[in-house]
VEXZAZA-329375 format. One record per residue (C-alpha): residue number from 1; residue in three letters; x, y, z. Coordinates in nm, 2 decimals, decimal comma, padded with zeros to 4 digits. Example, Ala and Ser with C-alpha at 12.3 -4.5 7.8 and 13.67 -1.06 7.14 Angstrom:
BEGIN
@i:1 | aa:ALA | c1:01,23 | c2:-00,45 | c3:00,78;
@i:2 | aa:SER | c1:01,37 | c2:-00,11 | c3:00,71;
***
This chain:
BEGIN
@i:1 | aa:MET | c1:01,21 | c2:02,62 | c3:02,93;
@i:2 | aa:PHE | c1:01,14 | c2:02,42 | c3:02,62;
@i:3 | aa:ARG | c1:01,26 | c2:02,07 | c3:02,58;
@i:4 | aa:CYS | c1:01,26 | c2:01,91 | c3:02,23;
@i:5 | aa:GLY | c1:01,36 | c2:01,55 | c3:02,15;
@i:6 | aa:LEU | c1:01,25 | c2:01,23 | c3:02,00;
@i:7 | aa:ALA | c1:01,11 | c2:00,97 | c3:02,24;
@i:8 | aa:TYR | c1:01,22 | c2:00,66 | c3:02,04;
@i:9 | aa:PRO | c1:01,04 | c2:00,40 | c3:02,25;
@i:10 | aa:ARG | c1:00,71 | c2:00,57 | c3:02,17;
@i:11 | aa:CYS | c1:00,79 | c2:00,58 | c3:01,80;
@i:12 | aa:ARG | c1:00,80 | c2:00,20 | c3:01,78;
@i:13 | aa:TRP | c1:00,42 | c2:00,20 | c3:01,73;
@i:14 | aa:ILE | c1:00,41 | c2:00,44 | c3:01,44;
@i:15 | aa:MET | c1:00,54 | c2:00,19 | c3:01,19;
@i:16 | aa:PRO | c1:00,28 | c2:-00,08 | c3:01,26;
@i:17 | aa:LEU | c1:00,02 | c2:00,19 | c3:01,25;
@i:18 | aa:LEU | c1:00,13 | c2:00,30 | c3:00,90;
@i:19 | aa:LEU | c1:00,12 | c2:-00,07 | c3:00,79;
@i:20 | aa:ILE | c1:-00,24 | c2:-00,10 | c3:00,92;
@i:21 | aa:PHE | c1:-00,32 | c2:00,20 | c3:00,70;
@i:22 | aa:ALA | c1:-00,15 | c2:00,03 | c3:00,40;
@i:23 | aa:ILE | c1:-00,35 | c2:-00,29 | c3:00,46;
@i:24 | aa:ILE | c1:-00,67 | c2:-00,09 | c3:00,48;
@i:25 | aa:PHE | c1:-00,58 | c2:00,10 | c3:00,16;
@i:26 | aa:ASP | c1:-00,50 | c2:-00,23 | c3:-00,02;
@i:27 | aa:ILE | c1:-00,83 | c2:-00,39 | c3:00,09;
@i:28 | aa:ILE | c1:-01,02 | c2:-00,09 | c3:-00,03;
@i:29 | aa:ALA | c1:-00,84 | c2:-00,09 | c3:-00,37;
@i:30 | aa:ILE | c1:-00,89 | c2:-00,47 | c3:-00,42;
@i:31 | aa:ALA | c1:-01,25 | c2:-00,49 | c3:-00,30;
@i:32 | aa:ALA | c1:-01,38 | c2:-00,17 | c3:-00,48;
@i:33 | aa:GLN | c1:-01,66 | c2:-00,25 | c3:-00,72;
@i:34 | aa:SER | c1:-01,71 | c2:00,12 | c3:-00,83;
@i:35 | aa:GLY | c1:-01,42 | c2:00,11 | c3:-01,06;
@i:36 | aa:TRP | c1:-01,05 | c2:00,20 | c3:-01,09;
@i:37 | aa:ILE | c1:-01,11 | c2:00,39 | c3:-01,42;
@i:38 | aa:GLN | c1:-01,42 | c2:00,57 | c3:-01,55;
@i:39 | aa:ASP | c1:-01,51 | c2:00,80 | c3:-01,83;
@i:40 | aa:ARG | c1:-01,64 | c2:01,15 | c3:-01,77;
@i:41 | aa:ASP | c1:-01,99 | c2:01,06 | c3:-01,87;
@i:42 | aa:ASN | c1:-02,01 | c2:00,77 | c3:-01,63;
@i:43 | aa:THR | c1:-02,11 | c2:00,54 | c3:-01,91;
@i:44 | aa:HIS | c1:-01,80 | c2:00,32 | c3:-01,89;
@i:45 | aa:TYR | c1:-01,61 | c2:00,21 | c3:-01,58;
@i:46 | aa:SER | c1:-01,38 | c2:-00,07 | c3:-01,49;
@i:47 | aa:SER | c1:-01,27 | c2:-00,21 | c3:-01,16;
@i:48 | aa:MET | c1:-01,00 | c2:-00,47 | c3:-01,10;
@i:49 | aa:TRP | c1:-01,26 | c2:-00,74 | c3:-01,14;
@i:50 | aa:LYS | c1:-01,51 | c2:-00,62 | c3:-01,40;
@i:51 | aa:ASP | c1:-01,57 | c2:-00,39 | c3:-01,69;
@i:52 | aa:CYS | c1:-01,92 | c2:-00,22 | c3:-01,71;
@i:53 | aa:ARG | c1:-02,09 | c2:00,00 | c3:-01,98;
@i:54 | aa:ARG | c1:-02,41 | c2:00,18 | c3:-01,90;
@i:55 | aa:MET | c1:-02,67 | c2:00,21 | c3:-02,18;
@i:56 | aa:GLY | c1:-02,96 | c2:00,42 | c3:-02,05;
@i:57 | aa:ASP | c1:-03,08 | c2:00,27 | c3:-01,72;
@i:58 | aa:GLU | c1:-02,92 | c2:-00,07 | c3:-01,79;
@i:59 | aa:SER | c1:-02,56 | c2:-00,17 | c3:-01,72;
@i:60 | aa:ASP | c1:-02,38 | c2:-00,44 | c3:-01,91;
@i:61 | aa:CYS | c1:-02,09 | c2:-00,58 | c3:-01,71;
@i:62 | aa:MET | c1:-01,84 | c2:-00,85 | c3:-01,80;
@i:63 | aa:SER | c1:-01,57 | c2:-01,01 | c3:-01,59;
@i:64 | aa:LEU | c1:-01,21 | c2:-00,90 | c3:-01,66;
@i:65 | aa:MET | c1:-01,09 | c2:-01,23 | c3:-01,52;
@i:66 | aa:ASP | c1:-01,11 | c2:-01,38 | c3:-01,87;
@i:67 | aa:GLU | c1:-00,81 | c2:-01,16 | c3:-01,96;
@i:68 | aa:SER | c1:-00,46 | c2:-01,28 | c3:-01,87;
@i:69 | aa:TRP | c1:-00,34 | c2:-00,93 | c3:-01,78;
@i:70 | aa:ALA | c1:-00,64 | c2:-00,87 | c3:-01,54;
@i:71 | aa:ARG | c1:-00,56 | c2:-01,20 | c3:-01,37;
@i:72 | aa:ALA | c1:-00,20 | c2:-01,10 | c3:-01,34;
@i:73 | aa:VAL | c1:-00,30 | c2:-00,76 | c3:-01,18;
@i:74 | aa:ALA | c1:-00,53 | c2:-00,94 | c3:-00,94;
@i:75 | aa:ALA | c1:-00,26 | c2:-01,19 | c3:-00,84;
@i:76 | aa:LEU | c1:00,00 | c2:-00,92 | c3:-00,79;
@i:77 | aa:MET | c1:-00,23 | c2:-00,71 | c3:-00,57;
@i:78 | aa:ILE | c1:-00,35 | c2:-01,00 | c3:-00,37;
@i:79 | aa:ILE | c1:00,00 | c2:-01,15 | c3:-00,32;
@i:80 | aa:GLY | c1:00,12 | c2:-00,81 | c3:-00,22;
@i:81 | aa:LEU | c1:-00,16 | c2:-00,78 | c3:00,03;
@i:82 | aa:LEU | c1:-00,08 | c2:-01,12 | c3:00,18;
@i:83 | aa:ILE | c1:00,29 | c2:-01,03 | c3:00,21;
@i:84 | aa:LEU | c1:00,20 | c2:-00,70 | c3:00,36;
@i:85 | aa:ILE | c1:-00,01 | c2:-00,87 | c3:00,63;
@i:86 | aa:ILE | c1:00,29 | c2:-01,10 | c3:00,70;
@i:87 | aa:ALA | c1:00,52 | c2:-00,80 | c3:00,73;
@i:88 | aa:PHE | c1:00,27 | c2:-00,63 | c3:00,96;
@i:89 | aa:VAL | c1:00,27 | c2:-00,94 | c3:01,19;
@i:90 | aa:VAL | c1:00,65 | c2:-00,96 | c3:01,19;
@i:91 | aa:SER | c1:00,68 | c2:-00,59 | c3:01,27;
@i:92 | aa:LEU | c1:00,44 | c2:-00,62 | c3:01,56;
@i:93 | aa:VAL | c1:00,63 | c2:-00,91 | c3:01,70;
@i:94 | aa:ALA | c1:00,96 | c2:-00,73 | c3:01,64;
@i:95 | aa:LEU | c1:00,85 | c2:-00,41 | c3:01,80;
@i:96 | aa:CYS | c1:00,66 | c2:-00,55 | c3:02,09;
@i:97 | aa:ASN | c1:00,98 | c2:-00,72 | c3:02,22;
@i:98 | aa:ASP | c1:01,33 | c2:-00,58 | c3:02,20;
@i:99 | aa:VAL | c1:01,39 | c2:-00,48 | c3:01,84;
@i:100 | aa:SER | c1:01,64 | c2:-00,68 | c3:01,65;
@i:101 | aa:VAL | c1:01,83 | c2:-00,58 | c3:01,34;
@i:102 | aa:GLY | c1:01,73 | c2:-00,90 | c3:01,15;
@i:103 | aa:ALA | c1:01,36 | c2:-00,84 | c3:01,21;
@i:104 | aa:CYS | c1:01,37 | c2:-00,48 | c3:01,09;
@i:105 | aa:ILE | c1:01,57 | c2:-00,58 | c3:00,78;
@i:106 | aa:THR | c1:01,32 | c2:-00,87 | c3:00,71;
@i:107 | aa:VAL | c1:01,02 | c2:-00,64 | c3:00,74;
@i:108 | aa:GLY | c1:01,20 | c2:-00,38 | c3:00,52;
@i:109 | aa:VAL | c1:01,27 | c2:-00,64 | c3:00,25;
@i:110 | aa:LEU | c1:00,91 | c2:-00,78 | c3:00,26;
@i:111 | aa:LEU | c1:00,77 | c2:-00,43 | c3:00,23;
@i:112 | aa:PHE | c1:01,00 | c2:-00,35 | c3:-00,07;
@i:113 | aa:ILE | c1:00,87 | c2:-00,67 | c3:-00,24;
@i:114 | aa:VAL | c1:00,51 | c2:-00,56 | c3:-00,17;
@i:115 | aa:ALA | c1:00,58 | c2:-00,22 | c3:-00,32;
@i:116 | aa:LEU | c1:00,74 | c2:-00,37 | c3:-00,62;
@i:117 | aa:LEU | c1:00,46 | c2:-00,62 | c3:-00,68;
@i:118 | aa:GLN | c1:00,19 | c2:-00,36 | c3:-00,64;
@i:119 | aa:PHE | c1:00,38 | c2:-00,11 | c3:-00,86;
@i:120 | aa:ILE | c1:00,39 | c2:-00,36 | c3:-01,14;
@i:121 | aa:GLY | c1:00,02 | c2:-00,44 | c3:-01,10;
@i:122 | aa:LEU | c1:-00,08 | c2:-00,07 | c3:-01,09;
@i:123 | aa:ILE | c1:00,12 | c2:-00,01 | c3:-01,41;
@i:124 | aa:ILE | c1:-00,01 | c2:-00,32 | c3:-01,60;
@i:125 | aa:TYR | c1:-00,37 | c2:-00,22 | c3:-01,54;
@i:126 | aa:PRO | c1:-00,39 | c2:00,12 | c3:-01,71;
@i:127 | aa:VAL | c1:-00,16 | c2:00,01 | c3:-01,99;
@i:128 | aa:ASN | c1:-00,38 | c2:-00,28 | c3:-02,09;
@i:129 | aa:PHE | c1:-00,70 | c2:-00,10 | c3:-02,01;
@i:130 | aa:ASN | c1:-00,61 | c2:00,16 | c3:-02,28;
@i:131 | aa:ASP | c1:-00,67 | c2:-00,12 | c3:-02,54;
@i:132 | aa:ARG | c1:-01,03 | c2:-00,13 | c3:-02,42;
@i:133 | aa:ILE | c1:-01,11 | c2:00,24 | c3:-02,45;
@i:134 | aa:PHE | c1:-01,31 | c2:00,34 | c3:-02,75;
@i:135 | aa:GLU | c1:-01,37 | c2:00,72 | c3:-02,72;
@i:136 | aa:GLY | c1:-01,39 | c2:00,98 | c3:-02,45;
@i:137 | aa:GLU | c1:-01,19 | c2:01,10 | c3:-02,16;
@i:138 | aa:TYR | c1:-01,11 | c2:00,86 | c3:-01,87;
@i:139 | aa:GLU | c1:-01,02 | c2:00,94 | c3:-01,52;
@i:140 | aa:TYR | c1:-00,87 | c2:00,72 | c3:-01,24;
@i:141 | aa:THR | c1:-01,10 | c2:00,69 | c3:-00,94;
@i:142 | aa:TRP | c1:-01,04 | c2:00,69 | c3:-00,57;
@i:143 | aa:ALA | c1:-01,00 | c2:00,31 | c3:-00,56;
@i:144 | aa:TYR | c1:-00,70 | c2:00,32 | c3:-00,79;
@i:145 | aa:GLY | c1:-00,56 | c2:00,60 | c3:-00,58;
@i:146 | aa:PHE | c1:-00,59 | c2:00,39 | c3:-00,26;
@i:147 | aa:GLY | c1:-00,38 | c2:00,12 | c3:-00,44;
@i:148 | aa:TRP | c1:-00,11 | c2:00,38 | c3:-00,51;
@i:149 | aa:GLY | c1:-00,14 | c2:00,51 | c3:-00,15;
@i:150 | aa:ALA | c1:-00,07 | c2:00,16 | c3:-00,01;
@i:151 | aa:THR | c1:00,22 | c2:00,12 | c3:-00,25;
@i:152 | aa:ILE | c1:00,38 | c2:00,45 | c3:-00,15;
@i:153 | aa:ILE | c1:00,33 | c2:00,37 | c3:00,22;
@i:154 | aa:CYS | c1:00,50 | c2:00,03 | c3:00,18;
@i:155 | aa:LEU | c1:00,79 | c2:00,18 | c3:-00,01;
@i:156 | aa:GLY | c1:00,85 | c2:00,45 | c3:00,25;
@i:157 | aa:CYS | c1:00,81 | c2:00,21 | c3:00,54;
@i:158 | aa:SER | c1:01,06 | c2:-00,04 | c3:00,37;
@i:159 | aa:PHE | c1:01,33 | c2:00,23 | c3:00,37;
@i:160 | aa:ILE | c1:01,25 | c2:00,34 | c3:00,73;
@i:161 | aa:PHE | c1:01,26 | c2:-00,02 | c3:00,85;
@i:162 | aa:CYS | c1:01,60 | c2:-00,07 | c3:00,69;
@i:163 | aa:CYS | c1:01,74 | c2:00,26 | c3:00,82;
@i:164 | aa:ILE | c1:01,59 | c2:00,22 | c3:01,17;
@i:165 | aa:THR | c1:01,86 | c2:-00,04 | c3:01,25;
@i:166 | aa:SER | c1:02,10 | c2:00,24 | c3:01,35;
@i:167 | aa:CYS | c1:01,85 | c2:00,35 | c3:01,62;
@i:168 | aa:ILE | c1:01,78 | c2:00,01 | c3:01,78;
@i:169 | aa:SER | c1:01,95 | c2:00,09 | c3:02,11;
@i:170 | aa:LYS | c1:01,75 | c2:00,41 | c3:02,15;
@i:171 | aa:ILE | c1:01,42 | c2:00,23 | c3:02,06;
@i:172 | aa:ASN | c1:01,49 | c2:-00,05 | c3:02,31;
@i:173 | aa:GLY | c1:01,56 | c2:00,22 | c3:02,58;
@i:174 | aa:ASP | c1:01,93 | c2:00,11 | c3:02,62;
@i:175 | aa:GLU | c1:02,06 | c2:00,45 | c3:02,54;
@i:176 | aa:LYS | c1:01,97 | c2:00,78 | c3:02,71;
@i:177 | aa:MET | c1:01,76 | c2:01,02 | c3:02,51;
@i:178 | aa:GLU | c1:01,92 | c2:01,34 | c3:02,40;
@i:179 | aa:TYR | c1:01,72 | c2:01,66 | c3:02,43;
@i:180 | aa:CYS | c1:01,77 | c2:02,00 | c3:02,30;
@i:181 | aa:ILE | c1:01,69 | c2:02,24 | c3:02,59;
@i:182 | aa:THR | c1:01,64 | c2:02,61 | c3:02,53;
@i:183 | aa:ARG | c1:01,58 | c2:02,88 | c3:02,79;
***
C-alpha cells in the first residue's frame, strides 16, 4: 500500500529555511570583493564597492561609492537585506506558534518589498556600469548571480506566504490530513 499526502505541519519549516538561503545569498552578493562584472581577459572587474583594472602585475582600484548610482545600489541591496532579516524573524515567530493570516501576509508583503528593492538595484548596476566599459566582452560573475538568486527566492516566498493563508488550519494541525491511498 502506498500513502501519499502533504504533511502541512512539517512544511512550516521550509519557508524560514528558504529565507535563510536568501539571506546567505544576499550577504555573499553584498560582501563579494571579486566582482559582479569582469571582462574576459580578467583585466577589468567591478564589485558593488570598487572598480579595478589590472595592468601587468599591479591592480589599480577605485571606490565606486563616489558615484551616486553605486551608492543607490548599495543602499537598495543593504536595505533589502535588513528587511529580509526582519521578514525572517517575523516568519520564525509566526511559524513557531499557531500561524496567523496577518503574520503570513506581513511576511509576504515584506518579501515583495525586498524583491522589488533588490530588483531595482540589480538593474541599476549593469545599466550604469555600461558607461564605464571601454572595450571588450564583459560577463556577470557568481556574486551578481547570488544577488539575483536571493531576489528570486524572495519573490517566490512572498507569493507563497500570501497564498499559504488558505492552508493555515492544516498547518496548525486543526484539520485532518487527506491522503491518497493506492493498493
